[in-house]
ROSE-4610 file (N, C-alpha, C; in Angstrom, 1 decimal, always signed):
// ROSE-4610
residu = [X/X/X/X/X/X/X/X/X/X/X/X/X/X/X/X/X/X/X/X/X/X/X/X/X/X/X/X/X/X/X/X/X/X/X/X/X/X/X/X/X/X/X/X/X/X/X/X/X/X/X/X/X/X/X/X/X/X/X/X/X/X/X/X/X/X/X/X/X/X/X/X/X/X/X/X/X/X/X/X/X/X/X/X/X/X/X/X/X/X/X/X/X/X/X/X/X/X/X/X/X/X/X/X/X/X/X/X/X/X/X/X/X/X/X/X/X/X/X/X/X/X/X/X/X/X/X/X/X/X/X/X/X/X/X/X/X/X/X/X/X/X/X/X/X/X/X/X/X/X/X/X/X/X/X/X/X/X/X/X/X/X/X/X/X/X/X/X/X/X/X/X/X/X/X/X/X/X/X/X/X/X/X/X/X/X/X/X/X/X/X/X/X/X/X/X/X/X/X/X/X/X/X/X/X/X/X/X/X/X/X/X/X/X/X/X/X/X/X/X/X/X/X/X/X/X/X/X/X/X/X/X/X/X/X/X/X/X/X/X/X/X/X/X/X/X/X/X/X/X/X/X/X/X/X/X/X/X/X/X/X/X/X/X/X/X/X/X/X/X/X/X/X/X/X/X/X/X/X/X/X/X/X/X/X/X/X/X/X/X/X/X/X/X/X/X/X/X/X/X/X/X/X/X/X/X/X/X/X]
num = [1/1/1/2/2/2/3/3/3/4/4/4/5/5/5/6/6/6/7/7/7/8/8/8/9/9/9/10/10/10/11/11/11/12/12/12/13/13/13/14/14/14/15/15/15/16/16/16/17/17/17/18/18/18/19/19/19/20/20/20/21/21/21/22/22/22/23/23/23/24/24/24/25/25/25/26/26/26/27/27/27/28/28/28/29/29/29/30/30/30/31/31/31/32/32/32/33/33/33/34/34/34/35/35/35/36/36/36/37/37/37/38/38/38/39/39/39/40/40/40/41/41/41/42/42/42/43/43/43/44/44/44/45/45/45/46/46/46/47/47/47/48/48/48/49/49/49/50/50/50/51/51/51/52/52/52/53/53/53/54/54/54/55/55/55/56/56/56/57/57/57/58/58/58/59/59/59/60/60/60/61/61/61/62/62/62/63/63/63/64/64/64/65/65/65/66/66/66/67/67/67/68/68/68/69/69/69/70/70/70/71/71/71/72/72/72/73/73/73/74/74/74/75/75/75/76/76/76/77/77/77/78/78/78/79/79/79/80/80/80/81/81/81/82/82/82/83/83/83/84/84/84/85/85/85/86/86/86/87/87/87/88/88/88/89/89/89/90/90/90/91/91/91/92/92/92/93/93/93/94/94/94/95/95/95/96/96/96/97/97/97/98/98/98/99/99/99/100/100/100/101/101/101/102/102/102/103/103/103]
x = [-31.3/-31.0/-32.3/-32.5/-33.7/-33.6/-34.7/-34.8/-35.5/-35.4/-36.0/-37.5/-38.1/-39.5/-40.1/-39.4/-39.9/-40.6/-40.0/-40.7/-42.1/-42.3/-43.6/-44.5/-44.0/-44.9/-45.3/-44.4/-44.7/-45.7/-45.5/-46.4/-47.8/-47.9/-49.2/-49.9/-49.2/-49.8/-50.2/-49.4/-49.8/-51.0/-51.1/-52.3/-53.6/-53.4/-54.5/-55.0/-54.0/-54.3/-55.0/-54.6/-55.3/-56.7/-56.9/-58.2/-59.1/-58.6/-59.4/-59.8/-58.9/-59.2/-60.2/-60.2/-61.1/-62.5/-62.6/-63.8/-64.4/-63.6/-64.1/-64.6/-63.9/-64.4/-65.7/-65.9/-67.2/-68.3/-68.0/-69.0/-69.4/-68.4/-68.7/-69.6/-69.3/-70.1/-71.6/-71.7/-73.1/-73.8/-73.1/-73.7/-74.2/-73.3/-73.7/-74.9/-74.9/-76.0/-77.4/-77.3/-78.5/-78.8/-78.2/-78.3/-79.7/-80.5/-81.9/-82.6/-82.3/-83.0/-82.4/-81.2/-80.6/-81.1/-81.5/-81.9/-83.4/-84.2/-85.6/-85.9/-86.7/-87.1/-88.5/-88.5/-89.8/-90.3/-91.6/-92.2/-93.1/-93.0/-93.8/-94.9/-96.1/-97.1/-96.9/-97.4/-97.2/-97.9/-99.1/-99.8/-99.9/-99.5/-99.6/-100.9/-101.7/-103.0/-102.8/-102.7/-102.5/-103.9/-104.0/-105.3/-105.5/-106.8/-107.1/-106.7/-106.2/-105.7/-107.0/-107.2/-108.4/-108.2/-109.3/-109.3/-108.5/-108.5/-107.7/-106.2/-105.7/-104.3/-104.0/-104.8/-104.6/-104.6/-105.5/-105.5/-104.2/-103.7/-102.4/-101.3/-101.3/-100.2/-100.3/-101.5/-101.6/-101.1/-101.5/-101.0/-99.5/-98.9/-97.5/-96.8/-97.4/-96.9/-96.9/-98.0/-98.1/-97.1/-96.8/-95.8/-94.4/-94.2/-92.9/-92.6/-93.7/-93.6/-93.3/-93.9/-93.7/-92.3/-91.8/-90.4/-89.4/-89.7/-88.8/-88.7/-89.9/-90.0/-89.2/-89.3/-88.6/-87.1/-86.7/-85.2/-84.7/-85.5/-85.1/-84.9/-85.9/-85.8/-84.6/-84.3/-83.2/-81.9/-81.8/-80.7/-80.4/-81.5/-81.3/-80.8/-81.3/-80.9/-79.4/-79.0/-77.6/-76.7/-77.1/-76.3/-76.1/-77.2/-77.1/-76.1/-76.2/-75.3/-73.9/-73.6/-72.3/-71.7/-72.6/-72.1/-71.8/-72.7/-72.5/-71.2/-71.0/-69.8/-68.5/-68.6/-67.4/-67.1/-68.1/-67.9/-67.3/-67.9/-67.4/-65.9/-65.6/-64.2/-63.3/-63.7/-62.9/-62.7/-63.7/-63.5/-62.5/-62.4/-61.4/-60.0/-59.9/-58.6/-58.0/-58.9/-58.4/-57.6/-56.6/-55.9/-56.7/-56.6/-57.4/-56.8/-57.7/-57.3/-56.5/-55.4/-54.6/-55.3/-55.2/-55.9/-55.0]
y = [-126.7/-126.7/-126.6/-127.6/-127.7/-126.8/-126.2/-125.4/-126.1/-125.5/-126.2/-126.2/-125.2/-125.0/-126.0/-126.5/-127.3/-128.6/-129.4/-130.6/-130.2/-129.1/-128.7/-128.4/-127.7/-127.3/-128.5/-129.4/-130.6/-131.5/-131.6/-132.4/-131.8/-130.5/-129.9/-130.2/-130.2/-130.5/-132.0/-132.9/-134.3/-134.5/-133.8/-133.9/-133.4/-132.3/-131.7/-132.7/-133.3/-134.3/-135.5/-136.0/-137.1/-136.7/-135.5/-135.1/-135.0/-134.5/-134.4/-135.8/-136.7/-138.1/-138.7/-138.4/-139.0/-138.4/-137.1/-136.4/-137.0/-137.2/-137.7/-139.1/-139.9/-141.3/-141.3/-140.4/-140.3/-139.8/-138.9/-138.4/-139.6/-140.3/-141.5/-142.5/-142.7/-143.6/-143.1/-141.8/-141.3/-141.3/-141.0/-141.0/-142.5/-143.4/-144.8/-145.2/-144.8/-145.1/-144.5/-143.3/-142.6/-142.6/-143.6/-143.6/-143.8/-144.5/-144.7/-143.3/-142.5/-141.2/-140.2/-140.4/-139.5/-139.8/-141.0/-141.5/-141.5/-140.8/-140.7/-139.9/-140.5/-139.8/-139.1/-137.9/-137.1/-136.9/-137.3/-137.1/-135.8/-135.0/-133.8/-134.0/-133.7/-133.9/-132.9/-133.2/-132.3/-131.0/-131.0/-129.8/-129.6/-128.4/-128.1/-127.3/-127.7/-127.1/-126.1/-124.9/-123.8/-123.3/-123.0/-122.4/-121.1/-120.8/-119.5/-118.3/-117.3/-116.1/-115.3/-115.1/-114.3/-112.8/-112.1/-110.7/-109.9/-110.3/-109.5/-109.6/-110.7/-110.9/-110.0/-110.0/-109.2/-107.7/-107.3/-105.9/-105.6/-106.4/-106.2/-106.1/-107.0/-106.9/-105.6/-105.1/-103.8/-102.7/-102.7/-101.6/-101.6/-102.8/-102.9/-102.4/-102.7/-102.2/-100.7/-100.1/-98.6/-98.0/-98.6/-98.1/-98.2/-99.4/-99.5/-98.5/-98.2/-97.2/-95.8/-95.5/-94.2/-94.1/-95.2/-95.2/-95.1/-95.7/-95.6/-94.2/-93.5/-92.1/-91.2/-91.5/-90.7/-90.9/-92.1/-92.4/-91.7/-91.7/-91.0/-89.5/-88.9/-87.5/-87.2/-88.0/-87.8/-87.9/-88.9/-89.1/-87.8/-87.3/-86.1/-84.9/-84.7/-83.7/-83.9/-85.1/-85.4/-85.1/-85.6/-85.3/-83.8/-83.1/-81.6/-81.0/-81.5/-81.0/-81.3/-82.5/-82.9/-82.0/-81.7/-80.9/-79.5/-79.0/-77.6/-77.6/-78.6/-78.6/-78.7/-79.6/-79.7/-78.4/-77.6/-76.3/-75.3/-75.3/-74.4/-74.7/-76.0/-76.4/-76.0/-76.2/-75.9/-74.4/-73.6/-72.1/-71.7/-72.4/-72.1/-72.4/-73.5/-73.9/-73.1/-72.4/-71.6/-70.4/-70.0/-68.8/-67.6/-66.5/-65.3/-64.7/-64.2/-63.6/-62.3/-62.2/-61.0/-59.8/-58.7/-57.5/-56.6]
z = [-25.8/-24.4/-23.6/-22.7/-21.9/-20.7/-20.4/-19.2/-18.0/-16.9/-15.7/-15.8/-16.5/-16.7/-17.7/-18.6/-19.7/-19.2/-18.2/-17.8/-17.2/-16.5/-15.9/-17.0/-18.0/-19.1/-19.9/-20.1/-20.8/-20.1/-18.8/-18.0/-18.0/-18.0/-18.0/-19.3/-20.4/-21.7/-21.7/-21.2/-21.1/-20.3/-19.2/-18.3/-19.1/-19.8/-20.6/-21.7/-22.3/-23.4/-22.8/-21.6/-21.0/-20.6/-20.1/-19.7/-20.9/-22.0/-23.2/-23.7/-23.7/-24.1/-23.2/-21.9/-20.9/-21.2/-21.4/-21.8/-23.0/-24.1/-25.3/-25.1/-24.3/-24.0/-23.3/-22.3/-21.6/-22.6/-23.5/-24.4/-25.4/-25.8/-26.7/-25.9/-24.6/-23.8/-23.8/-23.5/-23.4/-24.7/-25.8/-27.1/-27.5/-27.1/-27.4/-26.5/-25.3/-24.4/-24.8/-25.4/-25.8/-27.3/-28.0/-29.4/-29.9/-29.1/-29.5/-29.4/-28.4/-28.4/-29.4/-29.8/-30.8/-32.2/-32.4/-33.7/-33.9/-33.1/-33.3/-34.5/-35.4/-36.6/-36.4/-36.8/-36.6/-38.0/-38.2/-39.4/-39.4/-40.4/-40.4/-41.5/-41.2/-42.2/-43.4/-44.6/-45.7/-45.5/-44.9/-44.7/-43.2/-42.7/-41.3/-41.2/-40.2/-40.0/-38.8/-39.2/-38.1/-37.7/-36.5/-36.0/-36.7/-36.9/-37.5/-36.6/-37.2/-36.4/-36.1/-34.8/-34.5/-34.8/-34.8/-35.2/-34.2/-32.9/-31.9/-32.2/-32.7/-33.0/-34.2/-35.2/-36.4/-36.0/-35.1/-34.7/-34.0/-33.1/-32.4/-33.4/-34.4/-35.4/-36.2/-36.5/-37.2/-36.4/-35.1/-34.2/-34.1/-34.0/-33.9/-35.1/-36.3/-37.6/-37.6/-37.2/-37.1/-36.2/-35.1/-34.1/-34.7/-35.4/-36.0/-37.1/-37.9/-38.9/-38.3/-37.2/-36.6/-36.0/-35.5/-34.9/-36.1/-37.2/-38.3/-38.8/-38.9/-39.3/-38.4/-37.1/-36.1/-36.2/-36.5/-36.7/-37.9/-39.0/-40.2/-40.0/-39.2/-38.9/-38.0/-37.0/-36.2/-37.0/-37.9/-38.7/-39.6/-40.1/-41.0/-40.1/-38.9/-38.0/-37.7/-37.4/-37.0/-38.2/-39.4/-40.6/-40.8/-40.6/-40.8/-39.8/-38.5/-37.5/-37.9/-38.4/-38.7/-39.9/-40.9/-41.9/-41.4/-40.6/-40.0/-39.2/-38.4/-37.5/-38.4/-39.4/-40.3/-41.0/-41.5/-42.1/-41.1/-39.9/-38.9/-38.5/-38.4/-38.1/-39.2/-40.5/-41.6/-41.7/-41.3/-41.3/-40.3/-39.1/-38.1/-38.6/-39.4/-39.8/-41.0/-41.7/-42.8/-42.3/-43.1/-42.7/-43.1/-42.3/-42.7/-43.9/-44.7/-46.0/-45.8/-46.5/-46.4/-46.9/-46.2/-46.6/-47.4]
């Protein structure tokens, strides 16, 4: 049984399909037009000649490594403190949930 809304819904889908086909046709047109640019072949030499890394750059990398190491140590320390707090909290909570021993 068809409802009054079905033709509107159907027409919306038809419009979407037509729009998608139009977009795909335009894309195909542009791909064809720029095919020469899309098919450019780049050759990479077997050996890449990189400039020598100066001493200043090596020094900056070394400083960055030292800072990263100190941050990692700080994170490990904070993780240990957090885990200890979680264990303490869990033990405290468990002690609250236990029934008092009968005397």
